[in-house]
N, C-alpha and C positions, 0 to 999 in steps of 0.2 A: 582638809579631809579629801578634797578632790585630787590633790597632788599625791596623796598616799595611795588612793585607789588607782590612779594612772600608773604609779610606780609599780604597784603589785601586778597590774595587768601587763606591764612591759616585761617584768621578770617572768611571768607565766608564759608569755609568748616566746621569750628567749629559751625557756626550759623545754617547751614543746619542739622548737626548731632544733635544739641540741639533741633531744631524744631521736627525732626523725633522722638527723644526720648520722647518729650512731647506728640506727637500725637499717640504714640504706644497704641494700644488697644488689649485686649484679643481676641483671635481668636480660634474657634473650628477647630483644625487641622485635627483630625480624630475621628471616633467613630465606634466601632464594637458592634453591637447589636445582641443578641442571645436570642431567645424565645424557650424554651424547654417544650414539653408536657410530663408530667410523671403522678404521682399521683396528683401533683399540676402543675400549670403553673409557670415555673421558668424563670426569666428574668435576664440576665447579660449584663451590658453595660461597655465596656472599652473605656474610653474617654481620649483624649490628647488635652490640651489647650496650645496654644502658647502665649507668652507674659503674663505669669501668674502674673508677678509682677505688671501689670496694673489693676488687679482686685481690685475694691474699697474695702479697709479695709480688704483685704484677705478673703472676704466672697463671695463665688460663688453661685448665685441663680439658682435654678432649678424649673421648672413648671411641675405639674402633673395635667392633665385635668380630671375632674370628668365626667365619661361617662359610660353609661350602667350599673351603679350600682356596678362596679368592685372596690374593695378596696385592695390595696397592703398591704402585711404583711412582717415582718422580714426584714426591710430595713437595709442594711449594706453597708457602703461606706469605701473603703480602698484606701490609698495612696500607694506610691511605697514601703514603708517599715513600715507603721503604719495605724491603723484604724483612720478614720477622724470623728470628732464630727460634728453633724448637728442639726439644729433646724427645726421642722416641724410646719408650720403655716397653719391651715385649713381654707378654704374660701368656699363661696357658689358654685362657678363653678370651681375653681382651688385650688389646694394645692401648697404651696411654701416650698421648701426644701432649707435651707440656710446652705451651707457646709463651714466649716472653714478650709482653707488651712494651711499647716505648715508655721510657721513664717520664713520669708526669702525666700519664694518660688519665683523663677524667671525662665525665659525662658520657656521651655516646661515642663508641669506637667501632668503626667498620673495617672489616678485613676480608680477604678472599683466600679460600683454600682450594687448591687444584691438585688432582692426582689422576692416575689412570690404571686400568687393568688390561694386560696384554691378551688375556684369554677371553675372547668375546663369547665363548660358549657358556660362561658363568651366568646363571639365572639369578643367583643371590649376590647382590652387590652391597658390601658393607659401606657405611657412610662414616665420615669423621664428625662425631657429635659433640658439641660443646657441653661441658658439665655445668650448665646453667639453666635454671628453669625459666619458662615464659611467665608472663603475668597471669595467664590462664583466662583471659577475657576475650579471646578471639582467635581466628585462624591467621596467625602471623607467619606461618611457614608455607612457602609455595614450592611445589615439586613439579618440574617439567622434565619429560622424558622424550627424547627424539628416537623413535623406534627405527630399526634397520629397514631399508627399502624393501617393500613387498611383505613386511611382517605386520600382523594384526595382534592387538592385545587380547588375550583370553582370560588369564587370571593374574592377579597382582597383589602384592602387599607393599605399602598400604593399598586399600581397595580403590581402584580407579575404574571409571565406567569402561567396560570392555567393548570390544568390537571396533575400536578406532585404530587408525594407522597414522604414521607420521608423528607429529608432535602431540602428546597428551599431557594434561595438566591437572593437578589436584591441590587444593588448599587444605591445611590442617593446623592443629594447635601446637604440635611439637615436632621436633626433628626425629624421624624414625631411625632406628639403629641400622637398618638395612632396607634395600629395595629388592623385592622378589618379583620377577617378571616371567610369566608364561605366555609365549607367543605362538602363532601359527601362520601358515601361508594363506589362510582364508579367514574371513570374518568369523567372530565367535558365534556360537549358537545361542539359543534362548536361555538355557539353564546354566548360566555362569554364576560365580559366587556373588558378584555385585548385583546381578539381577535377582538372585534368590533373596538377598538382604532387602532389596527394594520391595519384592513381593511380600516378604514377611512384615515389613513396616506398614505397607498398605493394609494387610490383613488385620494387624493390631489396631490401626486407626478405624477401619470399618467395624471391627468388633466393638470398640468403645462407643462409636456412634449408634450402632444397633442396640447395645445395652441401654444407652441413654433413652432412645426412642421407646423401647419396651417399658422402661421404668416410668417414663412420662405418661404413657398410655394407661398403665396400671394405676398410677396416682390419680389421673383424671377419672378413671372408671370407679375408683373407690369413693371419690367425691360425689359422683352421681348417685351411687347407692345410698350414701349417708343422707342425701337430700330426700 
């Protein structure tokens, strides 16, 4: 009887492992994005994909949104030890970059995407975004922006604390489709978008606390009256 139970238990574990393997999907484990302002705008993305063996036909799709008239140049994609080939398909609103992974890729696969924009006046900078979801359980994407010398961040998308100069950084859950930077030659004032969001958040928190205090006082007052 014990043998039969152990056999059934082993079959059950094997079935669970088989289902888990079949349901494995590629996941964006981490991404480090760096935007550098020099004579041109240089962008470097270091991306790690988990379960790379689950990528259909070993071809990883990336989306590049057409925005603000910006066009990327000199696109180079490197794997851990070799340059990767890719196919660029242009569309009306988005471009698609299909990257061929090395044959036999499995587990975690890390690669680097680099490109640039010759027009440094562009405030909206499209990014090369892998068409793979994150696990959704943390800020696995890091965005670093090296602002031009003498420039201060005023407004941005994604929202980054304004008023800073030099290198600014923000962590987030997903890769944004583009970066929008509004800069000035002097530090930002008080009423910027990031500050307004902060004020709003504080107001909501204070409102909740105040409502709780009022509710507690009313509850205690009612108890005294009943006594």
